[in-house]
N, C-alpha and C positions, 0 to 999 in steps of 0.2 A: 504494499501499499504507500503512495505516494502523498502526505500530506499538502494540502492547499494552502499556500501564503494566503493568509490573509488583506498582506497589503503589496501583493506584487504577483495579479496572476490575467489570464487572457480569459476573457467569457463567451463558450463555446454559444455560434449562431445557427443559422438556418441552415448558413451551407458547409459548417464546419466537416460532418460527416462524409461531404461531398469532395469538399478539398482534401484532407486525405485518400477519401479512394482515387482518386487522381492521381495523389503522387503513389499510393500502391501501385496503380497501373504501368507509370511512369520507370517505377524500380522494375516491377515485371518486368517491360517491354526490354528495359537496359541490360535484365541479366539473363534473358533467353531471346533476344532477337538474333534471326527475324522472327516471328511469331504472329500467329492468325488470330484475330476475331474469337472461334471459336478454343484457342488453345488460351486465350484468355482469360476467357470465360471458367474453365475448368480450375485453372489456376487461383483465378481468384473467387471460386466454389458458386458464381452466383448465373444470373439470367442473361442470354444474349441483348436482352434489351437494354438492363441496366450497361453493359461491357458496350452494347453502340450508342449510348448515349454518352461515356465517358470518352467513347472513342471521336467520337465529332469533334465535341470540346476540346479535345489535345490536338487535331486536327484543325481548326479552328485558330487556336494560340501557336499555331506554326511549331509545336514540341513534339509532334512527332509526324511520319509523313509514310506514304505506301509506295511498295516496292513488287517486285513480280511477285507473278501469280506461283503458286505450289502447283508442282505436276499431281495428280494424281489416276490413276484408273478406274476409279468407281465414277458410274455418272455423276452430273449434276455439277452444281457450280462452282467453279475453280475458286479456293478460300487466295486471299490477298496478303500481304505478307505487310506487318508494319517494322518500322523501325522508330528509334527516333533519330529528330531531326540534329543530328549534331555539328552540322556544317554550317550552320546557321550565325554561329558564335567563336571566335575562339577566346584561350585564356594563356595569358604568360605567366610561367612558373619562373621562381627564384629562388636560388639558394645563398646567401652569403656568407662566406667563411674568411680567416683571415688571410689566407692568399691569395686564395682565386674566387671568382664570384659565378654559377654557373647556372643556366638560364634553358626554359623549353618551352615551346609553341604548343599547345595543347588545342582540341574543338571541343565541343561542350561539355562533351561527358569524359575527358582527362585522357583521351587517346592522344598520343605522342603525331606531330607532326611536323618532320623536317630533323636535324639535327640538333642534338644540345649542343651549346657553344656554351665556352667559356673567355673569365678576361679576367686580368691583376683585379684584384681587391683593394682601391683607392680609399684609405682608413681615414682620410680627414673625410666627414658625412658628406659637408657641401660640392665637394672632387669626388665622392661614390655615385653620389644622384645624377649629376654630370653626365660620366660615363654609362653608366646604366639607361639615361634616357637616351643615350646614342646608339647604345648596342640594344634596346628593345624597338627602336623605330626601324632599325633595320630589320631585324630577326622581320618583325611586322611588314614590312613590306617585300619580302622575298621567300616567306613562307606563307603569308593568308594574306596573302594584299585586298582578295575581296568580301574575305570574312570582317563581320565586326569584333573587335573587342571588348568581351563583356565585364570583363575582372584581370586584376594582377594579386597574385599571392605571392607574398617576400617572407621569406622566413631566415630569422636571426638566431646566431646562437648566443642566447642570453635571455634575460629577465623581463618581461616588456610589460604596459601596461597598455592594453588594448584598446581602452576606451579612450585616450587622449592617443594613441600611438607613439607614448616614447620608452623608447628604450633608454630601460633601466641600469642596467649593467650587463655589459658583454665583453667578458674577461680579456676573449681573444684577438680581440677587434676595439680593444682597449677604448670601448663608448661605456660613457657612465652620464643618465639622465640625458638623452639625444634624443629631441623630436624630428622626430624622422616620418611621422605622416603628412605633418603640413606641407616640407616643401616637395614631400613625392608627390600629393595630390596636384600644390602647384605644375610638378615638372608635368604629371599627366591627366593634362586636364580634361575632362570628361570621364576617364576609367578610374572606377570603383577599386582603391587599393585595400588590402588588409596583411596584415603582417602576424607573421604566426612565431611561435619559439619549437627551436627545433626538434627536440624533442614530443612534442605534442602533436606536429607535423609528420613525424615519422609515424605517429599513432595514428593519425589523420590517415595516413597512406594504403592504411592496410585494411580499414573498413571500409574504403572508398573506391580504390582500384576499381579499374575497368575487366581487369583479370580475374579478379573474386572469380570462386568457385560458386559463390551463392550459399555459401557454409554456415552466416550470418553469424560467427561468434562474436558476440556483444561486450563480454568481458576479458580486455587484454591488453597487455603492457607490452610497451615498446623499448628498449634498452641500446642507448645509441652510443658506440662506443671510439671515440676520434681524438681528435684534442683536446674534447671533454668530454664529459657526458651529459648526454641528454636522457629523460625519460618521460615517457607520455603514459598516462591510464585510460582505458576506455570502460566504463561502465555502463552497462545497461546501453550500450549504442550511441554513448555522447562522449566525448570528452570531459576527464574531470577538471574542473578551473580554480576551484575557490574562489573565496571574497576578492584576492588580490592577484589571478591570473596564477599564482606559485604549486599550486596543487602539483604532486607529482615530480617535484623536486630531489629524488630520491639521493643522485650524483651529490646533493651536501650532505648528508647524514653522515655522522662520524662514525669510523671506525675505530679509532684510536683520537682519544681530546690530544697523545705527543704523536701525532702520526706527524707525514708529513707535509708542507707547506700546498694548500691546493690555492688553482686559482681564483678562488674567490675572498681569500687573503687569512681562510680557517687554515685550521691545522687537524688533519686525519679524515676530510671529507673519502667520499666512495670512489670520487674523480680522482684525488691523488694517487691513486692506488693500483686504477688499471685502465685510466687514461694512456693514448700512444705515449704523452712525453714523460709519465709514469713507467712503461715499462722501458722505455729506451733508459732513461735514469738509472732502474736497475740493472739493465745490459751494463753500461759503461761504467756503474758505481759511484754517480757523483750526477746533479743536476741540470740537465740540457735546458731547461728553462730559464738559466739566469741571463739575466741582459749582459752585453756586453762583448768582446770579442769570443768567439770560440772555433777550438780547433777546427778544420776541414772534416777529419775524418766525424765528427760527432754532427757539426752544422749540416753536412749535408745527408748525411744517415737516416732511414726512413724507419716503419715499422714492417713494411711491406719486405727493406734489405732483413731486418731482424728475421723475420718469416724465413727467409732466403736460404739464412744460416743456422737455422734451427733443423731446417733441413735436410742440409752436409751434416748433421750431427755436432754443433758445435754446444757445447756444455755449456758456457755463458747463453747462448741464447733459448737454449732449452730450457735451463730455468729461471730465466727470466719471463717466460711465455708461462709457464708451472708455476711460477705466483701469482700469475696475471687471474691466469686461471680460476683458482684459487679463490682469489679474494671477489672475484667476481658471479661466481656460485655462491659466497657468501652474502652479498650483497641483492642479490637476486631473491634467494631465499626469505630474505627481511620482506621484500613486496610481495611475494608472494603469500606472506605471514599476515602481512596486511590487506591484501586485494581479494586474494583466492582469484586470480584471471585462470579462464578457461583455456588460455594459450601465450607462451612469452616468446616475443620475437625478440632477437638479436641483430644490430646493424651494426656497419662502418669496417673497420682495415682489417681489425682481429679477425674477423671470421673467416678471412682467408687460411686461419692457421685452425680451423676448427676442427680439423681430425687431427690433431696436435694436443686438442685441450677439452675436448666435448668431455669425456671422460672425467677428468677431474672437477668443469666445471658441475657435471652431473652428479659426482660423489659429494663435494662441496655443498649441492642443493639439498640434498636426500641427508645429510649428516643434521641443518640447521634448521628443515619445514616441522612445521608441531605434527603434522601426523603424516602417514604411510602416504594417502590419498594424493596431499599437496606437495609432496616430495617427486610424484609421478605426473607434474602438469609437462602438457606439449611445449615442447621448445624449436622455435622452428627459425632457419638462417634469413637472413636479406644479402644479399651480396650486394656490393656497392654499387656494380654492376646495374641495377634494379632503381638507384636513385631515388631509394624515399622519400628523402626532403623534398625535390622535387614534388613528388605525386602528390604530396601530400599540400604541398603551394598550390599546386593547383586543383583539389580539392576545394579549397579554399573558397573558390569559385564556382565551381562547378557541381558542387555537392548539395549546398541548400534548393536545389531543385528537385532535390528526393528526397529531400527530409521532411519528418513525420514536424506538423507542425505543432506549436505546444498548446495544449488546455487547460485552465486550471493550474 
């Protein structure tokens, strides 16, 4: 049961049920397309008259289109397929990282159009917005010249005030209290801009991906391990945000108050044990994030290089990964105890070593979860090649058309 907030609620109207049914129909067409009206009636367990009414409205609103008719051997009228009208508009997805910014154009249901492009991230906010504007206009002209841009989703590796569009703290970008939304709206006049935290965006990518198998896992956790650690939590199909949009920041839960320094300024955060810099620091026996001159062998050495050395039986590399694997599992166990998800997704460069670390991660999870069933939670790896941050950024624009409206 969900309690109705007496100070903040949305009253159901005569059209509420119709609106919900339309979005159910859109979601089913999105999942099963191409689909006939008869198929849709069976999927929704309703009569053809209701489906005809719903589909006619969706056709009038240009949300769906009719396609080729299905061949059939029996006599009678050939059924006409229904498709989402996904070419009518496009979305821009942007993933901002400390070194490079990645960008993708999608259609209105989040399917990629053209190639993913990247460019160096300017750390000064004004210069960043200027370079982003240039790259977006170039991409729209070459990839989707005839489509209308319905919005832009931008993912930031840090804490956000989504109401005012302020980046409260993005340590890897060295941004603190940066008002990003207003200058972005000025740069992209007429295009709606959405900002999101990277961990939450990754979680969104899994529940809204067009490649979804329709299994509708409504309670999931996404742990993204990169330069930092981002965590997104989805409960009952909705991203958990909390009052200040900081819910799910498990990366900054302390494993030890006497532990290594974290990018947030505190000591012993989970991030300080499992992030890429943490693993590299463990390998080299010194803090690789220290500002100032660095040995070239350290400055140009990446987590991918460490994984390659581990595959070559480098003892130090294997030991560094082993420690990261155990800390990763211990932290995930705490999240499982707190949230009880149906599945945990893990993303980031560390997943390239999953065959080397999986057993240690799972052993640590089983060691610290409260029950046997919790220790058996499904774990899925999301490789970097799937670009979950970009997919989540696109969902900020494309998903609302399929989301259920809130009533009461």
